[in-house]
C-alpha positions as CSV (number, residue, x, y, z in Angstrom):
1,X,4.1,14.6,148.7
2,X,7.6,13.4,149.2
3,X,7.5,13.1,153.0
4,X,7.6,9.4,153.7
5,X,5.9,8.8,157.0
6,X,4.6,5.3,156.4
7,X,5.7,2.2,158.3
8,X,7.5,-0.4,156.2
9,X,4.3,-2.5,156.2
10,X,2.2,0.5,155.1
11,X,4.8,1.4,152.4
12,X,4.7,-2.1,150.9
13,X,0.9,-2.0,150.9
14,X,0.6,1.4,149.3
15,X,3.5,1.2,146.9
16,X,4.1,-2.5,146.1
17,X,5.8,-2.0,142.7
18,X,8.3,0.6,144.1
19,X,9.0,-1.7,147.0
20,X,9.5,-4.6,144.6
21,X,11.9,-2.6,142.4
22,X,14.0,-1.6,145.4
23,X,14.1,-5.3,146.6
24,X,15.2,-6.5,143.1
25,X,18.0,-3.9,143.1
26,X,19.2,-5.0,146.5
27,X,19.0,-8.7,145.7
28,X,20.9,-8.2,142.4
29,X,23.5,-6.1,144.1
30,X,23.9,-8.8,146.8
31,X,24.4,-11.6,144.2
32,X,26.9,-9.5,142.4
33,X,28.9,-8.9,145.6
34,X,29.0,-12.7,146.2
35,X,30.1,-13.5,142.6
36,X,32.7,-10.7,142.6
37,X,34.5,-12.3,145.6
38,X,35.8,-15.1,143.3
39,X,36.4,-13.0,140.2
40,X,37.1,-9.6,138.8
41,X,34.3,-7.2,139.7
42,X,34.2,-5.8,136.2
43,X,33.7,-9.2,134.8
44,X,30.8,-9.7,137.2
45,X,29.3,-6.4,136.1
46,X,29.3,-7.5,132.5
47,X,28.0,-11.0,133.3
48,X,25.0,-9.5,135.1
49,X,24.0,-7.3,132.3
50,X,25.7,-3.9,132.2
51,X,25.6,-2.1,128.9
52,X,28.9,-1.4,127.3
53,X,30.9,-0.4,124.3
54,X,34.2,-2.3,124.4
55,X,36.8,-3.4,121.8
56,X,35.8,-6.5,119.9
57,X,32.6,-7.0,122.0
58,X,29.0,-6.3,121.1
59,X,26.3,-5.6,123.7
60,X,23.2,-7.8,123.5
61,X,19.7,-6.3,123.3
62,X,18.6,-7.8,126.7
63,X,21.2,-5.6,128.5
64,X,19.1,-2.5,127.7
65,X,16.6,-3.7,130.3
66,X,18.9,-5.7,132.6
67,X,21.3,-2.8,133.2
68,X,18.7,-0.8,135.1
69,X,18.7,-3.3,137.9
70,X,22.5,-3.4,138.3
71,X,24.5,-1.0,140.6
72,X,28.2,-0.4,140.8
73,X,28.9,-0.5,144.5
74,X,26.9,0.1,147.6
75,X,26.8,3.9,147.4
76,X,25.3,3.7,143.9
77,X,22.7,1.3,145.1
78,X,21.9,3.4,148.2
79,X,21.3,6.7,146.4
80,X,19.2,5.2,143.7
81,X,17.1,3.1,146.1
82,X,16.6,6.2,148.3
83,X,15.4,8.2,145.3
84,X,13.0,5.4,144.5
85,X,11.8,5.1,148.0
86,X,11.1,8.8,148.5
87,X,10.3,10.3,145.1
88,X,8.9,7.5,142.9
89,X,6.3,6.2,145.3
90,X,3.7,8.9,144.8
91,X,3.8,8.4,141.0
92,X,2.8,4.8,141.6
93,X,-0.4,6.0,143.3
94,X,-1.1,8.5,140.6
95,X,-0.7,6.3,137.6
96,X,-1.6,2.9,139.0
97,X,0.7,-0.1,139.3
98,X,0.9,-1.2,135.7
99,X,1.2,2.2,134.0
100,X,3.8,3.2,136.6
101,X,5.8,0.0,136.0
102,X,5.6,0.4,132.3
103,X,6.8,4.0,132.6
104,X,9.7,3.0,134.8
105,X,10.9,0.2,132.5
106,X,10.5,2.3,129.3
107,X,12.4,5.2,130.9
108,X,15.2,2.9,132.0
109,X,15.5,1.3,128.6
110,X,15.4,4.7,126.9
111,X,18.2,5.9,129.1
112,X,20.3,3.0,128.2
113,X,19.6,3.5,124.5
114,X,20.7,7.1,124.7
115,X,23.8,6.0,126.6
116,X,24.8,3.6,123.8
117,X,24.0,6.1,121.1
118,X,25.8,9.1,122.5
119,X,28.9,7.8,124.2
120,X,31.9,8.4,121.9
121,X,34.5,6.5,123.9
122,X,34.5,3.0,125.3
123,X,32.4,2.6,128.4
124,X,30.6,0.4,130.8
125,X,27.4,1.6,132.5
126,X,24.6,0.4,134.7
127,X,22.1,1.7,137.2
128,X,18.5,2.7,137.8
129,X,19.1,6.4,137.4
130,X,17.8,6.6,133.8
131,X,14.5,5.3,135.1
132,X,14.6,7.6,138.1
133,X,15.1,10.6,135.9
134,X,12.1,9.4,133.9
135,X,10.1,9.6,137.1
136,X,11.3,13.1,137.8
137,X,10.3,14.1,134.2
138,X,6.9,12.6,134.7
139,X,6.3,14.7,137.8
140,X,7.5,17.8,136.0
141,X,5.2,17.1,133.1
142,X,2.3,16.9,135.5
143,X,3.5,20.1,137.3
144,X,3.3,22.0,134.0
145,X,0.2,20.5,132.5
146,X,-1.8,19.4,135.5
147,X,-1.2,22.1,138.1
148,X,-4.3,20.7,140.0
149,X,-2.3,17.6,140.8
150,X,1.2,18.9,141.6
151,X,1.5,21.9,144.0
152,X,4.0,24.7,143.6
153,X,6.2,23.6,146.4
154,X,6.5,20.1,145.0
155,X,7.3,21.6,141.6
156,X,10.1,23.7,143.0
157,X,11.5,20.7,144.8
158,X,11.6,18.7,141.6
159,X,13.3,21.6,139.7
160,X,16.0,21.8,142.3
161,X,16.6,18.0,142.4
162,X,16.7,17.7,138.6
163,X,18.9,20.8,138.3
164,X,21.4,19.6,140.8
165,X,21.3,16.1,139.3
166,X,22.2,17.3,135.8
167,X,24.9,19.6,137.2
168,X,26.4,16.7,139.0
169,X,26.2,14.6,135.8
170,X,28.3,17.2,134.0
171,X,31.0,17.8,136.6
172,X,31.3,14.6,138.7
173,X,33.3,11.8,137.0
174,X,31.8,8.4,136.1
175,X,28.2,9.6,136.0
176,X,26.3,8.6,132.8
177,X,24.6,11.9,131.9
178,X,23.4,10.3,128.6
179,X,21.3,7.7,130.6
180,X,19.9,10.5,132.7
181,X,19.0,12.5,129.6
182,X,17.4,9.5,127.9
183,X,15.4,8.6,130.9
184,X,14.2,12.1,131.3
185,X,13.1,12.3,127.6
186,X,11.4,8.9,128.1
187,X,9.5,10.2,131.1
188,X,8.1,13.2,129.2
189,X,7.0,11.1,126.3
190,X,5.4,8.4,128.4
191,X,3.4,11.0,130.5
192,X,2.3,12.7,127.3
193,X,1.0,9.4,125.9
194,X,-0.7,8.4,129.2
195,X,-2.4,11.8,129.6
196,X,-3.5,11.7,126.0
197,X,-4.9,8.1,126.4
198,X,-6.8,9.2,129.6
199,X,-8.3,12.2,127.8
200,X,-9.5,10.1,124.9
201,X,-11.1,7.6,127.2
202,X,-13.0,10.4,129.0
203,X,-14.2,11.8,125.6
204,X,-15.6,8.4,124.6
205,X,-17.3,8.0,128.0
């Protein structure tokens, strides 16, 4: 499921929303790099929409959505874009474009809400990882409740990825585990609602 053998043209045709999300991340990162040449990079981060809790400052509501498209350095962008490219694409085919996009956005926002709620100290945070952990959670939900869709090997791969990811979040500095946790919870809730909605439609039919 996670073996990407498509050409770039095939990938864009099959997974247009995922391709668009990756492109937006790259464009935003490029713009931030340009702006940070003439000013403090931390100022650029806040101007573009990172979430934060800082003295005498209040984060606006729009940041909960904007922050998921912002990355702190090239490595951050690369790893999140790689995760999207490899792991998110199959979910787009399973859910359809609009359900998938809604799931991604809701998970990203939920991750940022958890980050704001649970951080005890001052912080600045941004990135797509909350939404990506929501994607992982959606797959795991399907692996548990729809075993006809997710095979055993894929389930094991997901468990390893999520386990390593959360372990890194605990032990590696400057990783926002609260955003990961919030996105994961959002993914479970969204998949439960989507599956329930589909079942209700089938019953009516």
